[in-house]
C-alpha positions in Angstrom: -56.1 43.1 -18.7 -53.9 43.9 -15.7 -52.0 47.1 -16.1 -48.3 46.4 -16.6 -48.6 42.6 -16.6 -46.0 40.9 -18.7 -47.2 39.0 -21.7 -45.8 35.8 -23.3 -47.1 33.5 -25.9 -46.6 30.4 -23.8 -46.1 29.9 -20.0 -44.6 26.6 -19.1 -45.1 25.7 -15.4 -42.2 23.5 -14.3 -38.5 23.0 -15.3 -38.2 19.2 -15.0 -38.1 16.7 -17.8 -41.5 17.8 -19.1 -40.9 21.5 -19.1 -37.5 21.2 -20.8 -39.0 18.8 -23.5 -41.8 21.3 -24.3 -39.3 24.2 -24.5 -37.2 22.3 -27.0 -40.2 21.6 -29.2 -41.4 25.2 -29.0 -37.9 26.3 -30.1 -38.0 23.9 -33.0 -41.5 25.3 -34.0 -40.3 28.9 -33.9 -42.4 29.8 -30.8 -39.7 31.5 -28.9 -41.7 33.9 -26.8 -42.2 31.7 -23.7 -41.3 31.6 -20.1 -40.6 28.6 -17.9 -41.8 29.3 -14.3 -40.1 27.0 -11.8 -41.0 27.1 -8.1 -37.7 25.7 -7.0 -34.2 27.2 -6.9 -32.9 25.1 -9.8 -34.1 22.9 -12.6 -34.7 19.2 -12.1 -38.2 18.7 -10.7 -38.6 15.5 -8.7 -34.9 14.7 -9.2 -34.0 18.0 -7.5 -36.4 17.5 -4.6 -35.8 13.8 -3.9 -32.3 13.5 -2.5 -32.8 10.7 0.0 -30.0 8.1 0.5 -30.1 5.6 -2.3 -32.4 7.6 -4.5 -32.2 6.2 -8.1 -34.3 5.6 -11.1 -36.1 2.3 -11.6 -35.8 2.6 -15.4 -32.5 1.7 -17.1 -30.2 4.7 -17.4 -29.9 4.8 -21.2 -33.6 4.8 -21.7 -34.1 7.5 -19.0 -32.8 10.3 -21.0 -34.3 12.4 -23.7 -34.0 10.9 -27.2 -32.7 14.2 -28.6 -30.2 14.7 -25.8 -29.0 11.2 -24.7 -26.3 11.0 -22.0 -23.6 8.6 -23.3 -21.7 7.9 -20.1 -24.1 6.8 -17.4 -22.1 5.2 -14.6 -24.6 2.5 -13.7 -27.4 0.4 -15.2 -29.8 2.4 -13.1 -28.8 6.0 -12.7 -28.5 7.5 -9.2 -30.3 10.8 -8.4 -27.2 13.0 -8.5 -26.4 11.9 -12.1 -30.0 12.5 -13.2 -30.1 15.9 -11.7 -26.7 16.8 -13.3 -28.1 15.5 -16.6 -31.1 17.8 -16.4 -28.9 20.8 -15.6 -26.7 19.9 -18.6 -29.9 19.6 -20.8 -31.0 23.1 -19.9 -27.7 24.4 -21.1 -27.4 22.3 -24.2 -31.0 23.2 -25.3 -30.2 26.9 -24.8 -33.4 27.4 -22.7 -31.7 28.9 -19.6 -32.7 32.5 -20.6 -36.4 31.5 -20.4 -36.2 29.8 -17.0 -37.4 31.9 -14.1 -36.5 30.2 -10.8 -38.4 30.7 -7.5 -41.6 31.6 -9.5 -44.5 29.4 -8.4 -47.8 29.7 -10.2 -50.8 29.3 -7.9 -53.7 29.9 -10.3 -54.5 30.3 -14.0 -57.7 31.8 -15.2 -59.0 32.1 -18.8 -59.8 35.6 -19.9 -62.4 35.8 -22.7 -60.1 38.4 -24.3 -57.9 35.4 -25.1 -55.4 35.3 -22.3 -54.5 33.0 -19.4 -54.0 35.1 -16.3 -51.3 33.3 -14.4 -50.9 34.5 -10.8 -47.7 33.8 -9.0 -47.3 33.3 -5.2 -45.5 36.6 -5.1 -48.7 38.3 -6.2 -47.4 39.1 -9.7 -49.5 38.3 -12.7 -48.3 37.0 -16.1 -50.5 36.9 -19.2 -50.0 34.0 -21.6 -51.8 33.0 -24.7 -51.2 29.3 -23.8 -50.3 27.5 -20.6 -48.4 24.2 -20.4 -48.7 22.6 -17.0 -45.5 20.6 -16.6 -45.8 20.3 -12.8 -45.1 16.6 -12.7 -47.0 13.7 -11.1 -44.4 13.1 -8.4 -44.1 16.7 -7.2 -46.4 16.8 -4.2 -45.6 14.5 -1.2 -48.4 12.5 0.3 -48.4 12.2 4.1 -50.0 9.3 6.0 -53.1 10.5 7.9 -51.8 9.8 11.4 -53.7 11.4 14.3 -51.5 13.6 16.4 -48.7 13.8 13.8 -48.0 17.4 14.8 -47.3 16.4 18.4 -44.2 14.4 17.8 -41.1 16.1 19.3 -38.4 14.2 17.4 -37.3 14.6 13.8 -40.0 14.0 11.2 -39.8 14.4 7.5 -40.9 13.0 4.1 -38.5 11.2 1.8 -39.1 13.9 -0.7 -37.8 16.5 1.7 -35.0 14.6 3.4 -33.5 16.2 6.4 -29.8 15.8 5.7 -28.9 17.8 8.8 -30.4 15.1 11.1 -27.8 12.4 12.0 -29.5 9.0 12.1 -26.5 7.3 13.6 -27.4 5.5 16.8 -31.0 6.7 16.7 -34.3 4.8 16.9 -36.1 5.3 13.6 -39.6 4.5 12.3 -40.2 4.4 8.6 -43.8 4.7 7.6 -44.5 3.0 4.2 -42.8 0.4 2.0 -43.2 1.9 -1.4 -40.6 2.7 -4.1 -38.8 5.4 -2.2 -38.7 3.5 1.1 -37.2 0.3 -0.3 -34.4 2.4 -1.7 -33.5 4.4 1.5 -34.1 1.6 4.1 -31.0 -0.4 3.1 -28.9 2.8 3.3 -30.1 3.9 6.8 -30.2 0.4 8.3 -26.5 0.3 9.1 -26.8 3.7 10.9 -29.8 3.3 13.1 -29.6 1.6 16.5 -33.1 0.4 15.9 -35.2 0.6 12.7 -38.9 -0.1 12.7 -40.4 -0.6 9.2 -44.1 0.0 9.3 -45.7 -2.0 6.5 -49.4 -1.7 5.6 -49.3 -3.9 2.5 -46.2 -5.8 1.3 -45.1 -4.9 -2.3 -44.2 -7.3 -5.0 -40.4 -7.0 -5.5 -38.3 -8.3 -8.3 -34.4 -8.3 -8.5 -33.0 -5.0 -9.7 -29.7 -6.3 -10.9 -28.1 -2.9 -10.8 -24.4 -2.7 -11.6 -21.7 -0.3 -12.6 -20.9 -0.2 -16.3 -17.5 -1.6 -17.2 -15.0 0.9 -18.6 -15.2 -0.7 -22.0 -19.0 -0.6 -22.0 -18.9 3.1 -21.2 -16.3 3.8 -23.9 -18.4 1.9 -26.4 -21.6 3.7 -25.6 -19.9 7.0 -25.4 -17.9 6.7 -28.6 -20.1 4.6 -31.0 -23.5 6.3 -31.6 -25.1 3.4 -33.4 -24.2 1.1 -30.5 -25.8 3.5 -28.1 -28.9 3.7 -30.3 -29.2 -0.1 -30.6 -28.7 -0.5 -26.8 -31.5 2.0 -26.1 -33.8 0.3 -28.5 -33.1 -3.1 -27.0 -33.9 -1.8 -23.5 -37.1 -0.1 -24.8 -38.6 -3.1 -26.5 -37.6 -5.4 -23.6 -39.6 -3.2 -21.2 -42.4 -2.7 -23.8 -43.2 -6.3 -23.8 -44.3 -6.1 -20.1 -47.4 -4.3 -21.2 -48.8 -7.7 -22.3 -49.1 -8.8 -18.7 -50.5 -5.5 -17.5 -53.2 -5.0 -20.1 -53.5 -7.7 -22.7 -53.0 -10.9 -20.8 -53.0 -10.4 -17.0 -52.7 -14.1 -16.5 -49.0 -13.7 -17.4 -48.5 -12.0 -14.0 -48.3 -15.5 -12.6 -44.7 -15.6 -14.0 -44.0 -12.3 -12.2 -45.4 -13.8 -8.9 -43.2 -16.8 -9.3 -40.0 -14.7 -9.9 -40.9 -12.4 -7.0 -41.5 -15.3 -4.6 -38.2 -16.9 -5.6 -36.4 -13.6 -5.0 -38.0 -13.4 -1.6 -37.2 -17.0 -0.7 -33.6 -16.6 -1.5 -33.2 -13.5 0.6 -35.4 -14.3 3.6 -34.9 -17.6 5.3 -37.2 -17.1 8.2 -40.6 -18.5 7.1 -42.6 -16.4 9.5 -41.0 -13.1 8.2 -41.2 -14.4 4.6 -45.0 -14.9 5.1 -45.4 -11.3 6.3 -43.5 -10.0 3.3 -45.6 -12.0 0.8 -48.3 -10.0 -1.0 -51.9 -11.3 -1.3 -52.9 -9.5 -4.5 -52.0 -10.0 -8.1 -48.7 -8.5 -9.2 -49.1 -5.2 -11.1 -52.3 -4.3 -9.3 -50.0 -2.1 -7.2 -46.6 -0.9 -8.4 -44.0 -3.7 -8.9 -40.8 -2.6 -7.2 -37.2 -3.4 -8.0 -34.6 -4.0 -5.3 -31.6 -6.2 -4.6 -30.9 -5.0 -1.0 -34.2 -4.4 0.6 -35.0 -7.9 1.8 -31.5 -8.4 3.2 -31.8 -5.2 5.1 -35.1 -6.3 6.6 -33.5 -9.4 8.0 -30.8 -7.5 10.0 -30.9 -7.8 13.8 -31.6 -4.1 14.3 -34.6 -4.1 12.0 -38.2 -5.0 12.9 -41.0 -5.3 10.4 -44.2 -3.9 12.0 -47.5 -4.8 10.5 -49.8 -3.6 13.2 -51.8 -0.5 12.2 -50.7 2.9 13.5 -53.4 4.4 15.8 -51.7 7.7 16.4 -48.6 9.7 17.1 -47.4 10.7 20.6 -44.7 13.1 21.7 -42.2 10.3 21.9 -43.2 7.9 19.2 -46.0 5.9 17.6 -49.0 4.1 19.3 -50.0 0.9 17.5 -53.2 -1.0 17.5 -53.2 -3.3 20.5 -51.6 -0.6 22.7 -47.9 -1.1 21.9 -45.8 2.1 21.9 -42.8 2.5 19.7 -40.4 5.0 21.2 -38.4 6.6 18.4 -36.2 9.6 17.7 -37.3 10.1 14.1 -40.2 9.3 11.9 -39.6 9.1 8.1 -42.6 9.1 5.8 -41.9 7.1 2.7 -45.6 7.4 1.6 -45.2 8.6 -2.0 -47.0 11.4 -3.7 -50.5 12.8 -4.3 -50.7 11.7 -7.9 -54.4 12.4 -8.3 -53.7 16.1 -7.7 -52.6 16.3 -11.4 -51.8 20.0 -11.2 -50.6 20.0 -7.6 -52.0 23.1 -5.8 -52.6 25.0 -9.1 -56.1 26.4 -9.4 -57.3 26.5 -13.0 -60.5 28.2 -14.2 -61.6 27.8 -17.8 -64.3 29.2 -20.1 -67.4 30.3 -18.3 -65.8 30.3 -14.9 -65.7 26.5 -14.6 -62.8 25.2 -12.7 -60.8 22.1 -13.6 -61.5 20.6 -10.2 -65.3 21.0 -10.9 -64.9 19.3 -14.3 -63.0 16.5 -12.7 -65.3 15.9 -9.7 -66.3 12.6 -11.1 -62.8 11.6 -12.1 -60.0 13.2 -14.1 -60.2 12.9 -17.9 -58.3 14.6 -20.7 -58.2 14.2 -24.5 -54.9 12.3 -25.2 -54.2 13.0 -21.5 -53.2 16.4 -22.7 -56.2 18.8 -23.2 -59.6 19.4 -21.7 -62.6 20.8 -23.6 -63.6 24.2 -22.2 -60.0 25.1 -21.3 -58.6 26.6 -24.5 -54.8 26.6 -25.0 -54.3 24.7 -21.8 -52.0 21.7 -22.1 -51.3 19.1 -19.5 -48.0 17.2 -19.4 -48.2 13.7 -17.7 -52.0 14.3 -17.4 -54.7 11.7 -16.7 -53.9 8.2 -17.9 -50.4 8.9 -19.2 -48.5 7.2 -16.4 -46.6 4.0 -17.1 -46.0 0.9 -15.0 -43.8 -0.9 -17.4 -41.6 1.5 -19.4 -39.9 5.0 -19.4 -42.2 8.0 -18.8 -39.9 10.0 -21.1 -41.4 8.2 -24.1 -44.8 9.7 -23.1 -43.4 13.1 -22.3 -41.7 13.5 -25.6 -44.8 12.4 -27.5 -46.9 15.0 -25.6 -44.3 17.8 -26.1 -44.3 17.2 -29.8 -48.1 17.1 -30.0 -48.4 20.4 -28.1 -46.0 22.1 -30.4 -47.9 20.8 -33.5 -51.3 21.9 -32.0 -50.0 25.5 -31.5 -48.4 25.5 -34.9 -51.7 24.3 -36.5 -53.6 27.1 -34.7 -51.1 29.7 -35.9 -51.1 28.4 -39.5 -54.9 28.6 -39.6 -55.1 32.0 -38.0 -56.8 30.7 -34.9 -56.2 32.1 -31.5 -57.5 29.1 -29.5 -57.3 25.3 -29.7 -59.1 22.8 -27.6 -60.5 19.3 -28.1 -64.1 18.7 -29.2 -66.3 17.4 -26.4 -67.2 14.2 -28.4 -63.5 13.5 -29.1 -62.7 13.8 -25.4 -65.6 11.5 -24.4 -64.5 8.9 -27.0 -61.0 9.0 -25.7 -62.2 8.6 -22.1 -64.4 5.7 -23.1 -61.5 4.0 -24.8 -59.4 4.3 -21.6 -62.3 2.8 -19.6 -62.7 -0.2 -21.9 -59.0 -1.0 -22.0 -58.6 -0.6 -18.2 -61.6 -2.9 -17.5 -59.5 -5.9 -18.6 -56.2 -4.8 -17.1 -54.5 -6.1 -14.0 -55.4 -2.8 -12.2 -59.0 -3.9 -12.2 -58.2 -7.1 -10.4 -59.6 -5.9 -7.0 -56.8 -4.3 -5.0 -56.6 -0.7 -3.9 -53.6 1.3 -5.1 -52.6 4.9 -5.8 -53.3 4.1 -9.4 -57.0 4.4 -8.6 -58.9 7.6 -7.6 -61.3 7.7 -4.6 -64.1 6.4 -6.9 -62.0 3.4 -7.8 -61.2 4.5 -11.3 -57.8 4.3 -12.9 -57.0 7.9 -13.8 -53.3 7.5 -13.6 -51.9 4.8 -15.9 -52.0 4.4 -19.7 -53.7 1.1 -20.5 -51.5 0.0 -23.4 -48.1 0.1 -25.0 -46.0 3.2 -24.7 -45.3 2.8 -28.4 -49.0 2.9 -29.1 -49.4 6.2 -27.2 -46.4 7.7 -29.1 -47.9 6.6 -32.4 -51.3 8.1 -31.6 -49.7 11.4 -30.8 -47.4 11.4 -33.8 -49.9 13.3 -35.8 -52.8 15.7 -35.2 -56.4 14.9 -36.0 -57.7 18.4 -36.8 -61.3 17.1 -37.0 -61.1 16.3 -33.3 -60.0 19.8 -32.4 -61.9 23.1 -32.2 -60.0 26.1 -33.5 -61.4 29.6 -32.9 -60.8 33.3 -32.4 -60.2 34.8 -29.0 -63.1 36.5 -27.3 -65.9 34.0 -27.9 -66.5 30.3 -27.8 -65.5 28.6 -31.0 
């Protein structure tokens, strides 16, 4: 044991939605000796880091809040980023977890000590000893950059949407946007009126449905703020409306034909030019890649100062982008709207479990975790939003709350039985992984297209192949027979 190293019962890595939810459940369980290590300068996770123009949630506001701490007065049907960040700050205060949050403290590695401790090393060089580690680092926390040869040569402004350069004035500039994913379709309509020329570099067109965002009327805000049963009913109505979408994703992919019809109708209404409309029409089944929501993206693409570019990018030069065929786009700024490295489930965190085995070695053939939350051979390690816990149809907060409660119950079970360690049995983990594979095989994600849902081997290690309510029900109680409890110091 490192001399002088601080000891805690639980180290929570990250102070976004996941970290705050886990802290709340630990408090309820009576496990109050914990630390929340947050690499940033404030709470909020991805909602702190993503501040690009137009940043907003694509889940309705009243469902995108923790059930035990709902915000009653959202301004819009889909909450903008500043409101979500303010909500998370308010949650940290309301839950009373501020004294446990340590800002600017990034964990770079965690190694299991057979004496029964996780040695958590920080970027500062300090070491923290924890009986349990909860990785709440978030799936959307590490930006993914397009692999463009010569990217470092560009002399203009260049940044990712998750690290927006608010000091660079886009007014009157020539701007290239790489990518047409969820972030890009939000900020493109906001920067289009500013740019002298805007090039949108599209590799694959997304399926886009109407967002139908709007401001809540004063009487609606008053009702939802003042009448708790009305707020609860509204949240339930939104949840079950979204929950029904899982039928098309997993149970009956043929239903995606209705989505395709609605998306094509949305495109046809907004884009009159048949040649442009053809280039914006996807050639894969809806849902195979992420379905996006936007009311203003298509109108922005039709503006005179915007050009949709579908030629592949061959490389980056000092003054712009070179396209296949030899065309040069001279630009003053390149904005990467290329999403996140979701398959790096723990970001840059190196994790070493029992016997010196690293998690990256265990996951060489694809990431798997029991309930998306624990991995055999890594005692007292818990993963928030781990493998196959993502959603394409409903609010991730449903999954997050289910995991947070399950983790607190698992730690309480170990304490009640006098055990120092808890981990899943290998057979239980295998059975869970096999269940995921069976359900994914008949889903829309297996319909042939490539997406960030799939790992390099073509396996879905990202999304939950079922109803969010089903995941929540499965995690509502422990199954002790599927867990291995044991003393510290030796394998159970």
